[in-house]
N, C-alpha and C positions, 0 to 999 in steps of 0.2 A: 403819546409822548410822555416820558417820565417826568415827574415833578421833583423839584429839589426839596431837601429837608430843611434848609436854612434860607432865610430871607435877608435882603439887603437891610443893614442897620441892626441886625440881630447880634447879640453878644455870644461869642463862642470861645472855646479854648481847646488846646490839643488834648486828645484822650491819652492820659498818662498810662493806661493799660497797654497802649500800643507803642508809645515813644517816650523815653525818658532822656531825650537828647538835650543839648544845651540851648534850647529855645527859650526866649524870654517868657516870663510868666504872664499869663493873660490878665484880664480878658482881651480878646481881639474883637474887632467889629467887622462884620461882613461888608465889604465895599462893593463887590461885583460878583454876580453869578455867571460863570462862563458856560458856553454851549457844551453839551455833552453828547457823546455817541452812545453811551450806555451807562448803567448805574455805577459801575466801578470807576468811570472816568469823570464823574461829576466833580467839578473843581470850582473853588472860590478864591477870590482875592481878599485877604484879610489884613488888618493892621492893628497893632497895639499902640497905645498912646506913649509907651516907653521906648518905641523904636521909630527911627526916621524913615523906614522903608516898609513896603508892603511884602506880604508873603503869599505864596500860592499853597493851597491846602486841598487835598482830596476830601470828599464828604466823609469817608470812613475814618479819617484821621482826627476829626473834630467832634466836639460835643457842645450842646447848648449850655449856656450859663444863665441861671435864673437872674432876672433883672431887678427883682425887688424881694423884700421879705415875704410878701404874699405869694409870689411865684415859688419861692423856696419852700414855703409851707405846703403848697399844693403839690410840689414835686415829691417831697418826703411823704405826704399823705398818700399819693398814688403808689409810691413804692411800698408802703406798708399795707396797701389795700383799703385804706380808709378814704372817706370823702374829703372835701376841702375843709380846712381848719377855719372855724368861725370864732 
């Protein structure tokens, strides 16, 4: 069985490389992970604090949002090929 990339409670946003539509700016919180038949159909229910409704998003449409300054430093360090910033 395939595993999902994102977990309930995780902060995500739409990948701007794929879609520049009129969606509210994130971040969004993953509310539910829906059953999937294959990797392309992995779907999540997400919600922004600025919207009164939930959205459905495919896994390939969203990216993780760092939740703190430490996560952000580790993300940029990994991108640069360096270890965690201390």
